C-alpha positions in Angstrom: 0.0 0.0 -0.1 1.0 3.8 -0.1 1.8 6.0 1.7 4.1 3.2 3.7 6.2 5.8 5.7 5.1 9.2 7.4 7.5 10.7 4.8 5.5 9.6 2.1 2.2 10.6 3.7 3.6 14.1 3.9 4.5 14.2 0.2 1.1 12.8 -0.7 -0.3 15.6 1.3 1.7 18.3 -0.9 -0.3 16.6 -3.9 -3.9 16.0 -2.2 -5.1 15.3 1.2 -6.7 11.8 1.1 -10.2 11.8 2.7 -10.7 7.9 2.5 -7.7 5.5 3.8 -8.1 1.9 3.9 -6.1 -0.3 6.4 -6.1 -4.1 6.1 -4.9 -6.0 9.0 -3.9 -9.3 8.3 -2.2 -11.7 10.9 1.7 -11.7 10.7 1.7 -15.5 10.0 -0.7 -15.3 7.1 1.3 -12.5 5.5 4.5 -14.6 6.0 3.0 -17.7 4.8 1.8 -16.0 1.4 4.8 -14.1 0.6 7.0 -16.9 1.4 5.0 -19.1 -1.1 5.6 -16.6 -3.9 7.8 -17.6 -6.9 8.8 -15.8 -10.2 9.7 -16.4 -13.7 12.8 -14.0 -13.9 12.7 -13.4 -17.7 9.1 -12.6 -17.7 8.1 -11.3 -14.2 5.2 -14.0 -13.9 4.6 -14.4 -10.4 3.1 -17.8 -9.0 2.1 -18.7 -5.4 2.3 -22.2 -4.4 -0.8 -22.1 -2.3 -3.5 -20.4 -4.3 -1.8 -19.9 -8.1 0.8 -22.8 -8.4 2.5 -23.6 -11.7 1.1 -26.4 -13.8 4.5 -28.5 -13.0 5.9 -27.7 -9.7 9.0 -25.3 -9.9 8.3 -24.5 -13.7 6.9 -21.5 -15.4 3.8 -22.5 -17.3 4.5 -20.8 -20.7 8.3 -21.6 -20.9 9.0 -24.7 -18.8 11.9 -22.6 -17.4 12.9 -22.7 -13.6 11.2 -20.6 -11.2 13.0 -18.7 -8.6 12.2 -17.3 -5.2 13.6 -14.0 -4.6 15.7 -13.4 -1.5 13.3 -10.8 0.0 10.5 -13.8 -0.2 12.3 -16.2 1.8 10.6 -16.8 5.3 13.3 -15.0 7.2 13.4 -12.1 5.1 9.6 -11.7 5.0 9.3 -11.7 8.7 12.3 -8.9 9.0 10.3 -6.9 6.0 6.9 -7.3 8.0 8.3 -6.1 11.4 10.1 -3.2 9.6 6.9 -2.0 7.7 4.7 -2.4 11.0 7.2 -0.1 12.7 7.1 2.5 9.6 3.3 2.2 9.1 2.4 2.7 12.5 2.7 6.7 12.6 0.9 6.8 9.0 -2.1 5.0 10.5 -2.1 7.3 13.7 -2.0 10.2 11.2 -5.0 9.1 9.1 -6.7 7.7 12.3 -6.4 11.3 14.0 -7.8 13.0 10.8 -10.9 10.6 10.9 -10.4 9.2 7.7 -9.1 5.7 8.5 -11.3 2.7 8.0 -9.7 -0.6 9.2 -10.6 -4.3 8.0 -9.4 -7.5 9.6 -9.2 -10.9 8.1 -7.2 -13.6 6.5 -9.1 -14.2 3.4 -9.6 -11.6 0.5 -13.4 -12.8 -0.4 -14.4 -12.5 3.2 -13.0 -8.9 3.6 -13.5 -7.3 0.1 -17.5 -7.3 0.7 -16.8 -4.9 3.6 -14.3 -3.0 1.5 -16.7 -2.7 -1.4 -19.5 -1.6 0.7 -17.6 1.3 2.1 -16.6 2.3 -1.2 -19.8 2.2 -2.6 -20.8 4.5 0.1 -18.1 6.9 0.1 -17.8 7.2 -3.9 -20.8 8.2 -5.9 -21.7 5.9 -8.9 -20.6 7.1 -12.5 -23.5 6.8 -14.9 -23.0 6.6 -18.7 -24.8 9.8 -19.4 -22.4 11.8 -16.8 -19.4 10.7 -18.9 -20.1 12.7 -22.0 
């Protein structure tokens, strides 16, 4: 997400002041497991997740058959360090938007369970665009 740091939030304020900020709270272990299951095809950038979007043949790109690699920062120990660093950096950003009254937080572990609540918020906050209004 963005902004991730207070410096980024301040830079964003110079462009526009957000009136709606969404914070998703996903348990540390869930994030670590998902990120650690990510593998990529270096030449194309295609991303696979061994849990919910695995390649047809384990360890090989679906289109080329070339080996997949796990980025160093997707290894479990690196993911854990990244998540701790993110949590520390994001805390003041979350507090900033909470103090402004624009923060909306959602918790869960599955997209299909969190999304309906996020979608309902967005539908309530953003007026629909009708075809006649676009012209």
